[in-house]
VOGURO-530757 format. One line per field, with one value per residue (C-alpha): residue number from 1; chain; x, y, z. Coordinates in steps of 0.02 Angstrom, whole numbers. Example, Ala and Ser with C-alpha at 12.3 -4.5 7.8 and 13.67 -1.06 7.14 Angstrom:
2
nr	(1:2)
kette	(A:A)
xx	(615:684)
yy	(-225:-53)
zz	(390:357)
//
This chain:
188
nr	(1:2:3:4:5:6:7:8:9:10:11:12:13:14:15:16:17:18:19:20:21:22:23:24:25:26:27:28:29:30:31:32:33:34:35:36:37:38:39:40:41:42:43:44:45:46:47:48:49:50:51:52:53:54:55:56:57:58:59:60:61:62:63:64:65:66:67:68:69:70:71:72:73:74:75:76:77:78:79:80:81:82:83:84:85:86:87:88:89:90:91:92:93:94:95:96:97:98:99:100:101:102:103:104:105:106:107:108:109:110:111:112:113:114:115:116:117:118:119:120:121:122:123:124:125:126:127:128:129:130:131:132:133:134:135:136:137:138:139:140:141:142:143:144:145:146:147:148:149:150:151:152:153:154:155:156:157:158:159:160:161:162:163:164:165:166:167:168:169:170:171:172:173:174:175:176:177:178:179:180:181:182:183:184:185:186:187:188)
kette	(A:A:A:A:A:A:A:A:A:A:A:A:A:A:A:A:A:A:A:A:A:A:A:A:A:A:A:A:A:A:A:A:A:A:A:A:A:A:A:A:A:A:A:A:A:A:A:A:A:A:A:A:A:A:A:A:A:A:A:A:A:A:A:A:A:A:A:A:A:A:A:A:A:A:A:A:A:A:A:A:A:A:A:A:A:A:A:A:A:A:A:A:A:A:A:A:A:A:A:A:A:A:A:A:A:A:A:A:A:A:A:A:A:A:A:A:A:A:A:A:A:A:A:A:A:A:A:A:A:A:A:A:A:A:A:A:A:A:A:A:A:A:A:A:A:A:A:A:A:A:A:A:A:A:A:A:A:A:A:A:A:A:A:A:A:A:A:A:A:A:A:A:A:A:A:A:A:A:A:A:A:A:A:A:A:A:A:A)
xx	(1684:1860:1947:2061:2231:2264:2382:2538:2664:2647:2519:2407:2419:2383:2237:2162:2186:2101:1954:1933:1942:1823:1695:1579:1575:1521:1336:1251:1208:1201:1223:1352:1489:1631:1755:1712:1859:1750:1727:1614:1638:1500:1488:1358:1240:1252:1137:1265:1388:1262:1380:1505:1386:1367:1177:1115:935:864:728:853:994:954:941:790:867:907:735:653:759:715:529:542:631:497:360:452:468:292:194:10:-36:-223:-244:-77:67:205:283:319:241:245:131:17:3:-32:-170:-250:-215:-118:-140:43:200:328:458:407:500:511:399:382:537:496:563:440:502:676:833:869:705:732:729:856:748:729:916:956:831:897:1084:1104:956:929:1009:1078:1188:1284:1448:1443:1520:1400:1341:1401:1375:1194:1166:1237:1129:968:989:1109:1290:1288:1205:1316:1470:1401:1381:1551:1629:1527:1593:1774:1748:1674:1822:1942:1855:1886:2069:2023:1882:1999:2123:1980:1922:2100:2124:1955:1996:2171:2095:1967:2100:2216:2079:2110:2298:2289:2339:2275)
yy	(-1853:-1899:-2025:-2160:-2172:-2325:-2443:-2491:-2630:-2781:-2696:-2663:-2845:-2906:-2786:-2843:-3026:-2995:-2907:-3052:-3183:-3090:-3052:-3197:-3128:-2954:-2909:-2874:-2690:-2609:-2424:-2447:-2542:-2584:-2585:-2407:-2289:-2142:-2125:-2002:-1902:-1844:-1697:-1622:-1510:-1323:-1203:-1062:-1172:-1219:-1164:-1301:-1445:-1523:-1507:-1568:-1603:-1522:-1656:-1798:-1707:-1788:-1976:-2065:-2082:-1896:-1849:-1957:-1875:-1700:-1739:-1814:-1658:-1547:-1651:-1656:-1467:-1427:-1336:-1361:-1180:-1188:-1349:-1390:-1296:-1417:-1462:-1619:-1768:-1869:-1741:-1738:-1928:-1922:-1792:-1899:-1780:-1921:-2107:-2150:-2098:-2208:-2190:-2239:-2359:-2344:-2484:-2669:-2767:-2915:-2898:-2899:-2871:-2855:-2829:-2655:-2586:-2639:-2501:-2487:-2583:-2729:-2728:-2735:-2876:-2978:-2948:-2928:-2982:-3157:-3310:-3359:-3203:-3247:-3273:-3108:-2943:-2816:-2680:-2546:-2402:-2454:-2476:-2302:-2230:-2310:-2301:-2155:-2124:-2188:-2354:-2378:-2349:-2470:-2610:-2574:-2592:-2750:-2826:-2787:-2852:-3014:-3038:-3009:-3149:-3279:-3316:-3331:-3452:-3559:-3569:-3614:-3756:-3824:-3819:-3904:-4048:-4065:-4077:-4204:-4310:-4311:-4330:-4517:-4499:-4342:-4365:-4225)
zz	(-1421:-1467:-1579:-1512:-1593:-1698:-1610:-1705:-1693:-1580:-1466:-1617:-1671:-1494:-1478:-1644:-1594:-1426:-1510:-1630:-1490:-1375:-1512:-1462:-1284:-1338:-1326:-1492:-1467:-1640:-1601:-1461:-1552:-1431:-1575:-1622:-1621:-1563:-1376:-1286:-1128:-1013:-895:-778:-875:-844:-934:-932:-1030:-1163:-1302:-1254:-1285:-1456:-1462:-1630:-1578:-1422:-1409:-1389:-1298:-1128:-1117:-1040:-867:-857:-920:-787:-652:-717:-717:-542:-478:-556:-476:-310:-305:-367:-233:-200:-161:-125:-27:53:128:77:-88:-185:-267:-105:-22:-173:-167:21:-6:-142:-287:-372:-347:-373:-466:-551:-688:-864:-976:-1163:-1223:-1192:-1142:-1254:-1430:-1574:-1749:-1820:-1717:-1786:-1716:-1535:-1405:-1264:-1141:-1262:-1298:-1112:-1087:-1233:-1214:-1025:-918:-987:-910:-1080:-1082:-923:-1016:-1111:-1060:-989:-1110:-988:-1112:-1139:-951:-924:-1062:-998:-808:-786:-740:-561:-600:-753:-645:-514:-640:-717:-543:-511:-672:-626:-449:-514:-632:-487:-390:-526:-479:-295:-335:-443:-299:-182:-294:-309:-119:-94:-212:-137:36:-24:-110:42:173:200:228:336:517:629)
//
């Protein structure tokens, strides 16, 4: 993690003004405050560089998405020595050892109780996946935490791409109405 420097002068005033104006558009995610001055970096895990990671609790070091991928890799590589010659959960499902395999989610997606006790899935459902949240910014840090780096990066790119399409759509609407208004006087 690292701390962002405090902006000074006119850029600091403009930044504070922008944060205040865009506050209603921010998702209400309590532990991932977008105004926080502390930012976190991520890196591929390597067991031989364990001393470089700031591991405070080994039980919560990996997020849910990474844990699901680790369990899937273990199941995919597990060999069935006595009955089958191949490896993997797909083979075990095909042989009837398992009925099916799917990733688990952490609890129900519908919120019950106070806002501080919502899990990541409930936060994503309430602040991102509902139609009423269409005008808000995406909680990209929470998406990255829940689904993983690649999917978080995908939705970050999708948000930027959608914002880049707004000026083109405004020009398109203006051209459409201009064409509609001058349709009667246009001579082909």
